[in-house]
N, C-alpha and C positions, 0 to 999 in steps of 0.2 A: 503493501499499500503506500510506503514511504517513497518507494522508488517512482511509483505512479505520479505522486504528487511533485517530486522533484523534477521528473521528466517534463510534466505539464508546465511548471514554472519555467524551467529553462526554454522550452518551446515558446512561451509567450514572450519572455525577455528577447529572445532572438528576433522575433517578429516586431517588437517595438524598435529595437536598435537598427533592424534594416529599414524600416520606414524612415526614420530619422536620418540615416545615411544615404537615403535615395538620392541620386542626382536629379535636380529638377529642371535643368536647362536641356531640352531635346536636342541632339546633334551637337552637343557642346564641343565635341572633340572635332568637328568639321569634317566628318567622315563621308557623309552623305550629301552628294552634290546633284542638281538636276544635269541632264544630259548637256554636254558642250554645247554652248550657244555663242553666237557671235554678239558682239555688243560690250557695252562698258559696265554692267551691273550683274555680275554673275556671282551669287552668294549661296552658302549651303542651303539645302532643303529646309523650310519652315522660316528662314530668315527674310528679312526685307530690309530695304534702304529707304530713307527719309531725307529730303531736304538736301539732295546731292547737286553741287554745283562745282564743276572743275575737279571731280573725284571719280575714280575708277576702282570698282570692287572686283577681283578675281581669286581664282584658285591659286594658292602659294604653296610652297614646301612647308610643311608642319615639323613640330616638335615631337608630336606624340604618336602613339600606335597607328592613326589613321595614315599619317604621312601628308596631311593636308592642313592648311591654315587659310584664313582669310587675308588676302593681300590687298592693302589699301594704299592707292597710289593718286597723286595729283597729277595735273597736266600743266605744270609750271606756273601756277599761282597759288597763294596761299588760300587756303579752303577749309570749311569745316563740313563734317558730314555726320550722319546718325545712322548706326547700324541697329537694327532692331531684332531681338531674339524671338524664337517662337513662344507662344502663350505658356506662362508658368503657372501651376495650379498648386496651391498651398493646402488644399482641402485634406489631403492624405498625412500630411505633416503637421499641420495646425499652427496655431500662434506661437511665436517665439523668437530666438535669435538665430539668424542664418549667417553663413559665411559665403561671399562670393569670391571665387578665385579665377585667374585667367593669366596667360602668358603673353608678352608682347616682345617684339624684336624690331629694331629700327629707330629712327629719329623723327620726332615730333612731339605734340602735346595731348595728353589726355585731359580734356577740359572738364568733363564730369561724365558720371554714370547716374542714370535715372531708373528708378522702378516705379512704373506707372500702372495705374489700373485701366488706362485707356491705350489702345493701340495707336493713337495719334497724338495724345497729351504727353508733355514734358514736364509737368510739375513735379515737385518733390525730389530733387536731386540728392543722391547719397552723397555725403562729404568724402572728399578726396584729399589727403594731405598734400600741401605743397610739394613736398619731397618726392612724391610719387607722380606728379603731373608731368614732369618732363621725361620724354622717352628718348634716351640716347643709348642704345646699346646694340652691338652687332651680335650678342649672344641672347638667348631667350631669358626675360626677367619675369619672376612670378609676382603678381599683385594680388593682395587680399584685403577685404573689406568686410567688416561685420555690421550689421543692421538688424532691427526688429521688424517683424509683421505682426500687426494686430487685427487686420480683416482677412479673413481667409474665404469670404464669400464670393469673391470675383476672381478672374484670371488677371495676372500681371504681365507686364512685358518689360524687358530690360533694353534701355537705349544707353549706346555708347556714343559720345560725342568726342571724336578725334580729330584734332588739327594738326595738319602739316604745315611745316615751314616751306618757304619758297623754293623750289627746286629740290627738295629733300628727297632722300631715298624712301621707298615704300616702307610702310609699317605692317607688321604681321601681328594677327591676333589669333590665339589658338587655346584649347582646352579650357574653355569657358565651364565653370562648375559652380553650383549653387546647392549647398547642402544645410540642413539643420545642424546646429552646434549641440 
């Protein structure tokens, strides 16, 4: 009887831990892409681009298992752009503190990251320390941000606003992960 109770307790604990450790950004490793297409805005499946002027999104060489990343390039002028992730559903994991992590490589500026309840709104930017705003590395750099979620009744979207410098090299973004702490 004790073994049965212990086994039940361990099984329940494992289920709870696996839900909390669940990756909430679909296709965060940039593995799945639409079929190759001509044009300037080719992003991983489920992602979209907003407010693009002078910017080109394409498939780049990745750091993770998939071998792909999102390559963000400009066309010779300073510009800002927003990359929007697929919908994020907090229903299964609930209210609490979450950690967003991702990797970048290249030169530019990470102006802000926004967690929005609207697919087109950009209110409520997450705080980004000044020390992490400047992207200047030929190697992959990991970024981590913690934040709280109190409303789990709607889907959310992550917006990344990345600004490149004039004539700068491309910026690469990969392995976007969002997990409950």
